[in-house]
C-alpha positions as CSV (number, residue, x, y, z in Angstrom):
1,X,2.9,4.6,27.3
2,X,6.2,5.7,27.8
3,X,9.7,4.5,26.6
4,X,11.0,4.6,22.8
5,X,8.1,3.4,21.2
6,X,6.2,6.7,22.5
7,X,9.1,8.5,21.0
8,X,9.1,6.9,17.9
9,X,5.3,8.0,17.4
10,X,5.7,11.4,18.9
11,X,8.1,12.3,16.9
12,X,6.2,11.0,13.7
13,X,3.2,12.9,15.0
14,X,5.7,16.5,15.4
15,X,7.2,16.1,11.7
16,X,3.9,16.1,10.4
17,X,2.6,18.8,12.0
18,X,6.1,20.9,11.3
19,X,5.5,20.3,7.4
20,X,1.9,21.8,7.4
21,X,2.7,24.3,10.0
22,X,6.1,25.0,7.3
23,X,4.1,25.2,4.0
24,X,1.4,27.2,5.9
25,X,4.4,29.7,6.8
26,X,5.7,30.2,3.4
27,X,4.8,33.0,1.2
28,X,2.2,32.0,-1.5
29,X,4.4,32.6,-4.5
30,X,6.9,30.1,-2.9
31,X,4.2,27.4,-2.1
32,X,4.0,24.0,-2.8
33,X,1.8,20.7,-3.1
34,X,2.0,18.6,-0.2
35,X,0.4,15.3,1.0
36,X,0.7,13.5,4.1
37,X,0.9,9.7,4.5
38,X,0.5,8.0,7.9
39,X,0.6,4.0,7.9
40,X,0.4,2.0,10.6
41,X,2.5,-0.7,11.5
42,X,5.1,-1.3,7.9
43,X,5.6,-5.0,7.1
44,X,7.4,-6.9,4.4
45,X,10.8,-7.1,1.8
46,X,13.3,-5.3,3.4
47,X,16.1,-3.7,2.0
48,X,18.3,-4.3,5.6
49,X,19.1,-6.5,7.1
50,X,18.4,-5.6,11.0
51,X,18.4,-1.9,12.9
52,X,14.8,-0.9,11.6
53,X,11.8,-0.3,14.1
54,X,9.1,-3.1,12.3
55,X,11.7,-5.3,12.1
56,X,12.5,-5.2,15.3
57,X,8.5,-5.3,16.8
58,X,9.0,-8.5,14.4
59,X,11.8,-10.1,16.2
60,X,10.2,-9.2,19.6
61,X,7.2,-10.9,18.5
62,X,9.7,-13.7,18.0
63,X,11.5,-13.8,21.2
64,X,8.3,-13.5,23.0
65,X,9.5,-10.3,24.5
66,X,6.3,-8.6,22.3
67,X,3.1,-10.2,22.7
68,X,1.0,-8.2,20.3
69,X,0.5,-7.4,16.8
70,X,-1.9,-4.9,16.0
71,X,-4.1,-6.7,12.6
72,X,-5.8,-3.9,11.7
73,X,-2.8,-1.5,11.8
74,X,-0.3,-3.4,9.4
75,X,0.6,-2.3,6.0
76,X,2.8,-4.2,3.7
77,X,5.5,-2.0,2.4
78,X,4.9,-2.5,-1.0
79,X,1.6,-1.3,-0.4
80,X,2.8,2.3,1.4
81,X,5.3,3.0,-1.7
82,X,2.1,2.5,-4.3
83,X,0.4,5.3,-1.9
84,X,3.9,7.8,-2.5
85,X,3.2,7.2,-6.3
86,X,-0.7,7.7,-6.0
87,X,0.2,10.6,-4.0
88,X,2.0,11.8,-6.8
89,X,0.0,11.0,-9.6
90,X,-3.3,11.9,-8.1
91,X,-4.5,15.9,-8.0
92,X,-6.7,15.4,-6.0
93,X,-4.5,13.7,-3.5
94,X,-3.2,17.7,-2.8
95,X,-3.3,19.3,0.8
96,X,-4.2,16.4,2.1
97,X,-3.6,13.1,4.6
98,X,-4.0,9.7,4.3
99,X,-4.0,7.3,7.0
100,X,-2.9,3.6,5.7
101,X,-4.6,0.4,7.5
102,X,-5.1,-2.8,5.7
103,X,-8.9,-2.4,7.5
104,X,-10.8,-0.3,9.3
């Protein structure tokens, strides 16, 4: 795999890794709780009209340039928002990572 999608996915992996590395490198007294939330393809109501990855993906399906929609990978944007809220509220979430998909 190469091209824009590869670099988009790679940037997500590198960003999460950088966050955990940053936390580990901090002095113990300055550390904070970190939770990593990794959703699949996020779909749902949008605040912007165009120019976002999942919107471009759906446009590609509608225009026939994309043929595949990963059924297990799709996550509703509202569920992603709930996951972020739960990560803040639930003490047991601290220091963990969560992958969000609609089924496994």
